[in-house]
N, C-alpha and C positions, 0 to 999 in steps of 0.2 A: 730444813731450808733447801730450796731448789738451787741447783748449781749449774753453771755453764762457763765455758771458756773458749777463746779463739786460739787456734794454733796453726802451725805449718808442718806439713808432712815431711819427715826427714827420709824415711825409707824403711825397708823391712830387714829384719835379722832374726836370730833365734836365741833363746835363753834356756837354761835348764832349771827345772823346779827342784824342790827339796828331795824328790824321789829320783832325780836324774833323768826325768823325761824331757824331751825336747819340746819347747813351746814356740811356735812361730809368732812373731810379734811385729807390729808396726810402731816405729818410734815417731812421736809427735813432739815438736817444740811448742809447748802449751804456755802461752803468756810470756812475760807478765802482761796482763790486760788492765786497763784503767777504766773506771766508770766515768764516762764523758757526759752523761745526761741521765736524769731520772724523769720519766714521762708520767704524768698524773692525769687522772680523769678530768680534773678541773681545767688544766691547761691544754691537754692534747686529746681528751676523749677516751683514753685508755691508759692502763698502767704498764710500764715496761722499763727495763734497764738497758741502757746503751753502753756497750763496751768497745774500747779501741785497742788495736793491736798493731805493733810494728811502728817504730819511730820514723819520722820524716826529717831528713836533714835539710833545713830551710836554706835556700840559696837566693841571694839577691843579685839580679842582673841589671846593670845600668846601660847596656847596649854599647859597650866600648869596643867589642870585637868587630871583625869584618862582616859586613852584610847584616848587622843587627841594628834595628832602629833604636834611637835613643829614647828612653822612657821619660815621660813628663815628670816634673819635679813633684807633682802630687802623689805619684805612685813609685817613685824611685827607690823607696825603702821597703816596698812590698815584695815578699818572696814570689818567685816565678813558678815554683813547683807545687803550689797549693792555691786554691781559689780564695778570694777575699771573704766570701761568706763562710767557707769552711774554717778559715783561719780565725774569724771572729767567733765561730762556734766553740773552738778550743780555748780561745782567750777568755770567753765568758765563763767557762768551766775551770779556768786556771790550770789546765793540763797541757802537756806537750802534744803537738800535732801527731796524729796516728794515720797510718796508711789504710787500715781496714776498720770499718765500723759495722757492728751488728747489734740488733735489738733482740731482747729476750723478754717474753711476757711471763712473768712469775706471778704466782698467786699472792705472794707477800713480798713487796719491795721495800718494806720498812727497814730491813737489815742492811740495805745498800745506801751509800752516800756518794755524792760526786767527789771524785778524787781517790776513792778506794782502789787499791791494787789487788787484782785477783791473780794468784799464782797457781802453779801446777798442784801444789799440795791441798788445793780446795777439794780434790778427789783423793780417794784412798784405794789401796790395793784391794781387789775383790769387788769394787763398785761395778754395777751394770750401767752401761752408757749407750747412747745413740750418737753416731758420728755422721755428719753431713758434709759433703764436699762436691766439687764439680768433676764429673768423670772425665777420663782421657778422651780428647777429641780424635776420632779416627777418619774424619773426612767423609767423602761420598762412598757409600758401600751398597752392594747389591743385596737382594732379598735373602740369599743364603747366609751371608755373613751377618746381616742385620737382624733377621727374624728366624733364622734356622730353618728356612724352607728346604724341602727335598729337591733333588735334581729332577729334571724331566728325563724321560727315557732317551737314550742316545742313538736309537735306531728308528727306522720306519716313520719318517715324516715329522719328527719333533722339531725340525728347523735346524738352522746352522749353529745354534747355541743351545746348550742343555741347562744353562743357569738362569733362564728367564723366570719371571714370576708366574707364568701361566695366565689363565683367563682373568680379566679384571671385572667380569660381570656380564649379564645378558645384554643383547644388542638393542632390542626395542623397549624393554622395561628393565631397569629404570632409565636407560639411554645415557647413563653417566656412571662415573666411578663413585661408589659410596664413600662418604666422609669417614676417615679413620682407617681406610683400607691399608693393609700392610704392603708397602712398596719400597723400592730402593730410595735412598736419601741419606741425609747427614746422620752419621752414627756417633754417639757419644756427645761430650761437651754439654752435659745437662746435669741438673741438680739431682744428687743421689743420696739417700740416707740408708745406712746399714744399722739395724737395730740389735739390741741385746748383746753387745760386745762386752768383754770383761777387761778391766784394768788389771794388768799383771804386775806392773812395777812403777813406782814413782821416784824420780830423782829431782827432789825439790831444789837442790843447789844449782842444777843446770837447767831447770824448768823443762824436764822431759817426762813424758808419759809413754809407757809401753803398753800397747793395746793388743790383746790376743786376736790374731787373724789379720785379714786385709781390710783396708778402708778405701773409700773412693779417691780418685784423683792421682795426678803425677807427683813425683817427688818435688817438693817446693810449693805445692799447692796449698791454698788456705782451706782449713777444715774447722768445723764447729763441733765441740764436744759438749753434750748435755746429759742430764739424768735420763735413763731409759723410761719411756712411757709405758712399757709393758712389764717392767721388772716387778 
């Protein structure tokens, strides 16, 4: 059976194996996740399982505070921290609203049912996994930091700065910068997947998974753990 779970990166630490060797690990709070929807070929054109992670504490605001508009009677009991369509989506599935939703296309979805709870113990120690997350955003960066360019020579006419990207291309042909040219720009804050990591330890009681090595994203970032495609 194919497995997947949504989690939150806690941070890195180290543990010792049975031989006393230090193993660097990243701790992930994995689940519990609830199956919010089963997508089928008949209804949606494809098969997938939708999981939800992280509870939303619903709050109703009637506009009694200063500067707040009074809500109409029609919507006075509707929570303000979730949209009505999304609230109806969870109510239809009869599950508590969740902050994060992710879909997983499995070969066989017959083993999943709406309302099922997926916990950390769905994986086992020694499993090979792929972890997907959003990398740390580092803002605007130059070509040396972003693409590992070499410096220009610092003497004899290389200009006032030695960290430029150099030539962008010929002047008359093609008279433009080629699409995809490595230049300065926004670094990080993009979807990254690290493959073939190993599950070192499972703490089912506290919904924790210790993964050998580093995984993408900052502490507190949302990550997705699934079976490795190359194992």
